[in-house]
N, C-alpha and C positions, 0 to 999 in steps of 0.2 A: 896556652889556654885551650881547653877543649871547645869544640863547637857548641856543646850544650851550655857551657858557661858563657861563652861569647854571645850566644843568642839571647841571654838574659839582659844584656846591656840595652838600654833605651835612652831617649833624650832626658827623661826625668831622672834616671839614675846618674847620668853624666852631669846634670845640673846640680844634683845633690853632692856629687863628688867634688865638683869645682867649688861649690859654696863652702863645704866642710873644710877644704884645704885653704881657702882664703880667709874664712872666719875663724877657723881652728877651734870651733865650739859647736857642739850638738844643739845647745839651747839657742844660740844666735842664728844658726842655720835654720832651725825650725821657725823662728820668728821672721826671718828674711823671706823664707819661701812660703809662709802662711800654712805650715803643717804642724802637726803635734810633735812633741819631743820623742815619744815612743816610736812614732812612724820614722823619724829621721834615724833613731838608734837602730831600728830594724834594717833600714836601707844601708847604713854603715856596715852592719853585720853581713848583708848580702854582698856588698862591694868587697869586703875582706875575703869572702869565699871566692868571688869571681877572680880577684887579682892575686890571691895567695899571699897577701901582705897586710900588715896591721894598718897601714895608711896613716893613721894618727895614733900617737902614744902619749901618755901623761908625762909632762915635764914640770920644772919648778914653777913656771908661770902659766900653767894650763896645758892644753894639748899642743903637741908639736908634730909636724909631718916626719915620717921616716924618709930615708934616702929615696926609696921608691915612690913615696908620696910626693916628693918634690918633682919627680919626673912625671907623675900622673897629673899634677896640676897643669903643666904645660900641654900635655896630650889632651886633657879634658877641655881646655880652652880652645885648642885647635879643632877638636871634634865638634864642639858647640858652634863655632864659627862656620864650619863646613856644613853642618845641618841647617843652619840659618840661611846659608847661601842656596842650598838645595830647595828649601821651602819658599824662598823669595822669588818673585817674578824676575825674569831676565831684564837687565838694564836696557833702557831704550837705545836703539841703534842710531848712532850719529855718523852719517857718511863722512863728514869732514874730519872725523877723528879716527876712523877705522884704518887699520893696517892689514886687514884681512886680504888674503890672496884668493880670488875667485877662480873657479875652473869651469870653462864653458866648452862643450863639444859642438862643433859646427862643421858642415861641409865646406870645401874650399871655395865654391862659387859665391859664397856670401862675403868673401873678403873684399870685394870691390866697393860695395856701398854700405851695407849694414854694419859690418864689424868695425870699420873705422869710426863710424858715428857712435857706436856703443863705447868704444875706447875713449873717444873725445868727451862723451858725457861723464864717464867715470873719472877721467882726469880733471874735469871741471868741478865736479861735486865732491869727489872723494880722492884728492890728490895723493894721499898716502897709501891708497889701496893698490893691489896688484891684480892683474888678470892674465891667466894662462889659457890660451885657446888650443884645444886638442883637436887635431884633424881626425875626421871620421873615415874609416876604411873598412873593407870587408872583414878584416881580422880583428876588429875592435868591438868588444861586447859593451856597447854603451849602456844597456839596461843594468848590467852588473856594476859598471863604473858609477852609475847614479846611486845604486843601492849601497855600495861600500864606501861612498864618499869621495871617490876619485874625481867625480864631476858634480857640480852643483846643479847644472841644467844643460839641456841639449836642444839644438835647433835642427830640424830636419823636415823632409817632405815624404815620409814613407806612406805607402797606401794602407798598410796594416800596422796599427799602433798598439803597443802592449797595454792590455786593459788595467794592469795594476799601477800604471804611472799616471800622474796628474798631467793633463793636456790643455793647452790653450792655443787657439789658432792665432797666428801672427799676421799673415797676409796671404793674398793670392796674386799670382803673376801669370800673364799670358805667355803661351809658347810661340816663339818665332824662330826664324832661321838666320844665320850669319854666314856671309860668304865674301870673298875678295870683291872689292868694288868694281874691278875690271872684268869679272867673270861674265861671259855672254848671257848667263841666265838672268842677270840683273835687268837687262833690256828686254829679254824675251818674256820674262815672267816665270815664276817657279810653279810649274804644273806638277801634279802628282807623278806623271810619267818621268819628268826630269828629276824629281826628288828621288825616285826609286833607282834611276840610272846613275845618279851621281855618287862619287865616293864620299863617305861621311867620316868626320872626326867626331869622337864621342868621349865622354869622361869615363875613367875607370870606375866601375860600380863601387860604392862605399858601403854596400850591404850585401852579404853573401846571399845568392839566390834572388836578389831583388831585380825585377825588370822595370825599367823606367816607364812612365806614363806614355812616353812617345812610342816605345816599342809595343806596349800593351794595346794602344789604340790602333796601330798598324796591323797587329796580329788579329784584332777583332774584325778587320775588313779584308783579311787574307793576304796581307802584304808584309814584307820585311825589308828594311833598308840595308844598304851595303856598307857596313862599318869597316873601314880599312885601317884606321889609326885610332888609338886610344891614348889619353893623357891623364895622369893623376892630378895635375895642377891646372886649374882654370886660368891662372895667371899667364900660362903659356899659349892659350888659345889664340889671342890676337896676333901673336908673333907668327904662329903657324899659318893662320888664314891669310896674313899679309904676303906670304911667300908661296902659297899653294892654291890649288883649285878645289880644296876640300870644303864641304858644307858642314856647319855645326848647328844643331838644334838645341835651343836653350830658352831661358826666361827673357822676357822683353827688357827688364831692368838691366840685366847683365849685358845684353847685346847693345843696348843704346849707350851704356857707359863706355863700352869698348869703341863704338863707332865714333865717339867724340874725338878720339886721339889716334885712330888707326884707319887705313883705307879699306873700311869694311862697310858693306851694305846690309841693312836689316830688312828681311823679307817676311811676309806673312807665311805661316805654315800652309802647305797645300791641302791639308785635311783639317777638319775641326778636331782639335785636341783639347781635352779638358784643361782648365787652368791648373798650374802647379799650386798646391796648397801647402804652406809652410807652418809648422807647429813648434811650440816650445814644450818640452817635457821635463818633469822633475819627479823625484821620489817623495813618498810620504815623510821620510826622515827629515827633510828640510822644508816641508810644506809650511810650517808655522815659524820657521827661523826668520827673524826680522831682516837680517842682512841679505838672505837669499830672496826674500820677498822684494827687497829693494832692487836687487840685481834684475829680477824678472820685470819689474816696472821700468827700469832703464832700457832693457831690451825691447819691451813692448812699445815704449815711447819712441825709440829710435826707428822701429819698424813702421810705426804710424807716420813718422815724418818722411821716410823714404818712399813708402808705397801708398800714401793717401791719395 
């Protein structure tokens, strides 16, 4: 079929085609659709031109479909159902019934408190749903992943947020320092002098060209810390601090959680560092999607419980 002919097909013609093939009568079709008989005859003529087939021919007991007509009946029925689905609002999302697999991008340091709570809430309310958490790193273009559907939403604390994405602030967290409980600085107190002299452990940056709020604050007052070791996984931090004299600067929630189970002391930062601000980001393509709206509520509720 040429594009010109195909473009002539519309819902009305498909409904006429379906009714003609089920009623097998121009008169009955006109009555059923509330149109005149000449109008239906004209539309049958148009349908014959578009399909290149007679569709209905005279038989002993009235009109009978051609072989192609039998095929067109099924296709017209499918097309009308598809158009009805397109024109109908999406069905209500029911978390308890969904088997959708959600995709969330998040930095590794949220794995201690927030992400287990998110997973627990999903398991409780939507036990058949899946969740894939994608680690963010400097080589991962999270904005493109949100746009192409690889990710449903992302959690992060970047200073410069893309203006084309939807953004909601989740929580703020104070910046503190973690060190082995037996380190001399615990009893002496962590002065700025000691802070700058000590060897630091730091996370591998998960955004190319991104300088942490810690290093930005130090640079503003003309200082730079001595980072000697970097790690891509926050889960390794307490293991390293328990066996070394390294200092780690991070969020209070992460530090306090580690200090519960490890020989680690949590100390105030020696300079006033702005709080870490964490955001949830998502693309316009899923802004109105009920299932992703639900996921965002789950994440926001979990963040509220952890950081209230």
